[in-house]
N, C-alpha and C positions, 0 to 999 in steps of 0.2 A: 223372925224377920229375914234371916239368912235363907230360910227355904222359900220364902215368897218372892224374893228377888227375882229369879228366873221368869216368875209368872208376870211381873212387870216389864222385864227386859224383851219378853218374847215379841210384843208388836214392833219394838223398834227393830228386829230383826227381818219382820213380816215387810215392814216398810222399806227397809233398804232392796230387799229382793224385789218387792214390786216396782220400784224406781229402777232398778237394773233391768227389769222386763221390758218397763214401757220406753226406756231408752234404747234398749235393742230394737224393741218394735219401731221407734221413729225410723232409726238407721235402714232397716228393711225397707219401710214404706219408701223413703228418700231414694233408695237404690232403685226400687220397682218403678217409682215415678220417673226418676232420671231416665231408665232405660226405655220407658214408654215414650218419652219426650223426645230423646235421642232418634228412637225408630221412626216416629212421626216425621221428625224433621228431615231425616235420610230419603223419606217418598215426598217430601214438600217440594215445590219449585224453589230453586236456589234464589236467594236475595240478591245476590251481587255476581258479576263476572266471575270472581276468583272460586266462586263455591262450583261453577260447574264449566268455566272456560278453559283455554287453552293454558297450561301450566308452564310448558317448556317449548323452545323454538319460536318460530315466528308467529305473532300474535300473541305471544306471553306479555306479561308483566314487564319482564326482562329484556324482551325482543319485540317491542311494538312494530306494527306496520307503520312506516312513514310515507305520508301522504304530503306532497308539495303542492301549495296551492298559493293563489294572490289573492289576498283578503281574507285571511284566517279569522280576523275579527267578525266577520258575518255571523250573526246569531246562530245561523241553522249549522256551523260547523260544530258548535257545543251539543246540537240536539244529535248530530251524527256520531261524533265521540260516545255520548250516552247510548245510543242504539247500538252501537258495534259492541260497546261494554256488556248491555243486556244480552247481546249473543254470546258473550264470554271471549271477545276478540278486543286486545290493547291497542289503540290507534294513538298514534303521535300525528297532528295536522301542523305541518312545517309552513311557516310564512314566508314568501318572498314578495320584495318590493318591486321585481322587475320580472316583465314576461320572460328575457332572455336567460333567465338562470333555472327553472325547474328541469327542462331536458337535458341540461349537461349534468345537473345532478342526479337524475335519474339514470342518464348512460353510465356515470361512474359509480352507480350502486349506492349511492350517498341516500338515495330515496327507493322506496319500494315502488310507488306509484306517484303519479301526479294528475292532478285536475283543475285545469285552468284555461286550456286552449281549444279551438276547433281543428277539424281535419286538415284545412288548408294551411294554419300555422304548423301543424306537424309535419306535413308533407315538405314545407319548405324548411323545416330543420333537418329532417332526414336527409334531404338532397344534399345540404350546405355542409352537413357534417359528417356524411356518409354513413350514417347511423341507420337502424331499423327498430326504433321504438314503434309500439303498436297498440291501436284502440283496442279496449276490453269491454267497452260499455259506455252507452249514450248518456248525458245527463239533460240537456236542454240546448234548443237554439234561442238565441237573443235576438229577434227580429229587426232588421234595417226596414225603415216604414215610409211611406208615402203621406204626404200631408198635403191639405188644400184648404184655403179660407173663402174660397169662391164656389166649390163643388163639394157634394155631401157622398159621392160615390164615383168610381172610376168611370163608371157608365156614363155618367154627366158630362165627364170632359170631352169637348167638342174635337172633332177630327181637325188636326191641322194645329193644335194648340202647341205651347212648348211647355216641357217639364225640366226643371232643372235637378241635377245630381252633383254629389261631391265628386272633386277633381283629383283626389288621390289615389292611385292605382287601383289599391285592393277595393276600396269603398266604391270606386267608379265601377268596376266589372260587376260586383255585388249588386249596386244598383240597377244596372243594365238587367240582371237577371230578375230581379223583383218586377220590372216595368214589364220584362216579357211574360213573366208568369201572371200579370195582371191585364195581359193582353194589349198593351199600348204599343208596344213595339215587337220585332221579330228580330233576331240575332241570326246571322249566317252559321250555318252548321250547328244551330242550337245554342250557341255561345259557350262561354268556359269562363273559369277564374281569371283568365287573361283577355276578356273582352273590352274593347275601346269603343269609341265613337264610331270608329271606321267600320267596325262589325254591324252596325244597325244597316238592315234591309229598308231602305226608306220606301221603296214601293209597296211593302207589305207592313207597313207601320201605322200607326192611327196619328201619332204625335212626332215632333221633332224633340231634340233631347239637346241641352246645353250644359256644358260642365261649369262649376264654381268651386271657389274654396269653401270647404265644408261648412265653416262658420258662418259663412256668408248666404247659404241656402235659405236659412229661416228669413232673413230679410229680404228676400227675392219673391216671397209668398204674394205680395199683393201685383206683381208683374208678370206671374206665370201662372199657368192653371194648377200646378201642383209641384212640389220637390220632395225629394228625398232626403231626410234629415236624420241625422246620426243621433242616437239617444241623449247622449251628452247636452245636446243643443235643444232638444224639444221643451225643457221646461222654460229654457232662457228666452224660446220665442213665444212663450205665453201658452204652449199647447198643453195638452195632456196626452199621454200614450192613448187613450182610447180614442182619440180625434183620428187616427190612421186610417186611411180610406183603402190601403194595401199594404201587406207585410210579406217577407217570406213565407212561402207556403211549406211546411215541412214536409208534406206528401210529394213535393215536386222534386225530383231527381236532382236539379241545378241547386237546390238547398242544401242538399245533404253534406257539402263540404262544409258547411258552415255550423254543423252540430257539434256542441262541446264535448268531450270525451274523458273519460279516465284511459291514462295511457300507461303501459308496462314494457319492462323490456319483452324484446321477441319472445326470448325463452320462457317467460312467465305467463304467457297468453292463455295456457290452459289451467293455469293455478287455481285451485278449487276456493282457496280461501281468499283471493283477490275478488274472483268472482261473487262470492259472497258478499264482499264488501261493496261492490256494484249494486248489488239486490237491494243492500241495505238502504243505501242512497236512494234507489228507484222506488222504493216501497213504504218508507218511512213517512207518514202524514206530517210530523212536525218538521222534516228536513224537506219535504216537496213544498208545503206551506212557507217556509222561511225561505225558499229560493223565488218562489214567486213575490213574497214581499218585499225582498230585496231588490228585485228587478222592476219594482212598481206595476206588478201585474203582467209585464210584456214577455217574460220566458215562456216558452211552449216546450212542458215538461215531455221527454220523450223516452223510449224503453227499444229504440231502434235495434234489429238484430245485429250482433256483432259480426256477422259476414257482411252485412251491408256497409258497415263502418270500414272493415278491412277492404273491401272492394274499390269504396270510394278514395281510400287514402293511396291505392295502386294506381287508380287512375288519375288523379292530381299529380302524383309523383312522375309518371308517366308523362302527363303533360307538361310539367316543369323541365323534364329533360328534353323535351321536342322543342321547347322554346330555346333551347341551346344556352 
């Protein structure tokens, strides 16, 4: 029996050898599969900003681009951040409760960009503060519109009729420019952001204009041919934005100063990263749809050339200085 023992034990040794070989094969296969997956993943589209994005410096997770806005709770800002992240750019949207704060914060370097104002507002800030913030991209124009409960179009308004406009200085001037664009009045010298009722050329205007407190313009509609009504009071007047019979014309040079913009410090005007962020805003459908929805469909989305924005800013600032 002692001579037979090896014959009985031999299969056990072979079993252990097969087990070792099988285990080795499993390891080899796992390594090969792992290499294959890793190779394929290296060629695949990245799944998040960290895998293909900016890893250091401005735009990285450690140093996100800070954009100051008024109304960061608007849903399209979340869409914007997601779109930027998909391009590998980290963005922080900083909310401000007051319009007076984002420009000083940008001047002091607490922000990299801001997006809340039109060109007129920026011009007034630059002149008052002695600064040189500059537009680097357009977003939209939010129109100031003309409404009527008596006439369905501007062409239907009879000559000699009265049209009401808000009496506060900035809205008054802009309202007169809207009426001029609609062919209802003519302003001496073509008008400006400082236009007043005295600038109306009565001999070449179709209607007369009366100025009222903005909140009273809606209630004046039964007594006038039409009225310029601020967006804030349209719903209160029982009107829809779609009821407007005339608005700012984005193609009109007189409307250009009211285009909303991304602003940066002058030294960052050519910053490619910041320009990319403007492009993301202008071309991301979810963002653009969100802007329209938030504005009740009234926003006119724009991609105005930056050189036109800069030229408009320079003109407005020149006009402000000329006013003394």
